[in-house]
N, C-alpha and C positions, 0 to 999 in steps of 0.2 A: 591482417585479416582486423575488423574494427573487432573491439571489445563489446559493443553494446549492440544490439541486431534490431531495428525498429519498421515492421511490417503491420501494413494496413490489410485489413482483413473483413470489408463492408465498413461500418461503424466501428467495429474493434480494432485497439491496436495492440500489438503483440510486442513487448518490449522484452528482451533475451539478453542476458549476462552473459557473454559469450568467453569466460574463462575458465574455462573447465580444467585446465593444468593446474591453474592456481585455486582451483576449488571455489571458484567463481567471487572471490576477494577482489576487494577495491582498491586498484593504485589511485592516488592524483587523478592522473588522466580519465582514467576509465569512470574517474567518481563524475567529473563533470561532463562528458560522454552522457550518462546516466540522465545527468541536470537537464541538459539538453533535451534529452528524449521525453521525461519527464515535462517539459515546457511546451515542445510541440504538441505532446497530446495534450494541452489544458488552452492552448491557443485555437487549435482546429477546431472550427467549430461542427464539421464532416465526424470528428470523433467523440463516441458515446460514451465508449466503455473500455479499459486498459487490464492487460492481465500481463503481469509482470513473472520472469521464474528463470533459473538457471540453465547453463547448456549442460549438456548430460544428465547422468542419474543421481552422481553422489550428494552434488551441494546445490541448493539454493544461492545460498551465497553466504562465504564465513567470515564474513565481515569486513573491516580493513587488510589492506595488504601492510601487514606491520613494517616489513623492512623496509619498503620502498617510504612509507609515512613516515618512520623515523630517520630517514636519509634526508628527505625533502623536507620535514618538519624543522632538521637542524638548517637546511639552505637559506628557508624561508624566511625573514624578519617577521617579528612576531606581529606589529599591525599589520601586516600585507594577512598573515596566516587568520587573524581573527575578522579581516573586513571579509577576506573569502569567505572562511570555512567555520567563522561562528557567526558572525552578522548575518552572512548569507545562505543559500540553502543549506537543509544540514547533509549528512551523509545519507549517501543515495538519491538525493532530489527532496522527496516528500516527507522526511520525518521533521524538518524545520521551515520556517518562514518561505512555506509554498503549499497556499491555499488551494487545492483543486477539489471542486465540489461535485465532478463527475465518479462514476465508481471505479474502482480499483480493486482488481482482485489479484491474490498471491499464489501461483502454483506453487507449493512447496516440495520440490523434488529432492530431497535428503537434508544435508545439512543447513539450519538457518542459526547462528553463531554469530553473538553478538550486535554487531552493525547489521549483520543479515538477518539476524530475530527482529531489530528494530525496523527494519526496512518491512519486514511482514506485517509486524503491530500497523503501521501505519497506513497499509491496505487496509479496507472495508470489508474486506473478506479472506480467509483463507481454507484453501482445499491444498492437501498435502497426499503424500505418498506413506506406505507405511513404513517406508525406511527412514521415513523425515526424523531428525532429533532438532531440537530448541536449545539455548543457553544465551545465559548472561554471564559470561564467567569473569566478569571484569572485577568483582571480588577476588579470585584467585592469583589476580596480575597488580595489585594494590591500586585500583580506581574503581569508578561506577560506570554505570550506561547513562551516557549524554547526549545520545540523539532519539531521545523520547521514551525509551524502556521505560524509567521510573515514573512517568506519566500515564504512557498507554495501556501499560500491562494489568496496574489494578483495574482500569476502567472498563478492561474486556473482560479481565480474569475474578475480580477482587482482590481485595488487601491480601488477604491470609494465603493465597495462593501465589499472589505476586512475591510478597516476602519472602517464602520459601525460595522461588525460583530465584529472586536477586541476591538473597542472603547468603545463600549457600554455593551459587553458580553450578550447577551441578545440572546435567542434561535432561530434559525429559522427552520419552520416547512421542509416537501418535498418538496411540490411544488414550496416553495419559492429558496428552493436548485435548483430544477431544472429549474426556470426561469433564475438564475443568472452562469447556466452553471456550478455548485460544483458537480450536481450528473449527469450520462449520462442517465439513466435509472429509473422510477419507477416503481416496480413490486408489485402484492400481495402481502400479508406476504405471506401466505399460499405456496403460489410457488417460493419467491425471491431464495430460496438455489437452487431447482433445474433449474429454469432459469439462477441463474449467472451458476451452474455447466456446463449447457449445453453452454452457450457462452463462458464459459474456454476449453472446449472441442474443441469445433468449435477453438479457436485460437491455441490450440494444435495442430490441422491441418495442420496449417500455417507452413512456415519455421521457425524453432526456430532462427536459425542464422540471421536470418533477422529481427527477433524481434529483437533479443540481439544488431545487428550492429545499426538499426534505433534508439533504445531507447537510447543509448550509447550516439547517436551523438544529439538526442534532448535534453537529461540533458546536454552534456558537452558544449552544443549550446546558452545557457542559460547566456546572457549577452555579447557573442560575437560581437564583430563589423562584420557587414554582411558580408563580403569578407573573414575575417577570418574563420566565421563560413561555407558558402558554399566549403572553401578547407578541413573544416573538412570531410563535405558530400561528397566532391567527393573523398577523400583519404578513406572513408569508402568505400564508392561503388567499388573503385577499389580492397579492400582488400576482399571485400565480393566474386567480380568477380575468384578470386580463391580458392572458397569452389565447394563442390559436392553437395550442395544444391543449388546452382546456376543453375548446369548441370543439377540434377533432374528435377526443377522445369521447365526450358527451355523445357528439352526435352519429360515433358508431357503436354507442351502444345501445343507443335508439335503434340504430340500421341493424342489428345485428352483424355487424362483418369487423374484422380485424381494423384496428384503428392505421394509420398513416399519419406517425407523428412529424413533424419536419423542425423541431424544437425552436419555436416559433412565441 
């Protein structure tokens, strides 16, 4: 049975971590499969939106399968490890060294711990079930997050909330996560994936090029001086003005009909 399932639903791609018996933690092989799934999504012009979730009801992703990671790390020469897992794509594929400017939505169905939390942070939107729990527990075990948690979490929830989560290593529940803006919606567990897929299909009906241009600007503008960021936004809008999607969008508005975007 494949560790990672990759399904096509129109313009939406559903990516499922299929290791429920291991709380959807990732060993080296599963991590490589997940990297490949995100690369396939990124390279597919017919794929507009991705949804990532975990199999079962207990866990979205409990991070790295540390038993196999420690064994493989001991067997792997340091230069090979650095080349593949430090200089290469980060944990779960999208946490580092993989720029995807298409929307990615996480359906967090239970525990999102350490690397699993960082995978959720690397998504653009997070929907979760009421039983979801989030934690960066690294400080309990003598290290700190290293796949975007220290960088993305403060951007999403603010420095104060991020400090509390990272320094304590304690878990926070779905209500706490929603209150501080970590998750966008809390959805009943039995309908989480259905509601997330419905939302993704709605996103896929919008202009895919608009999404890509806008997401790239928002990501690249982080940390820029305001005048430089505004120039980036203006340049992006100018470039987008040359696309067929803009013509289709404005034409459909005048003709009072739904737009039929082609991503061109």
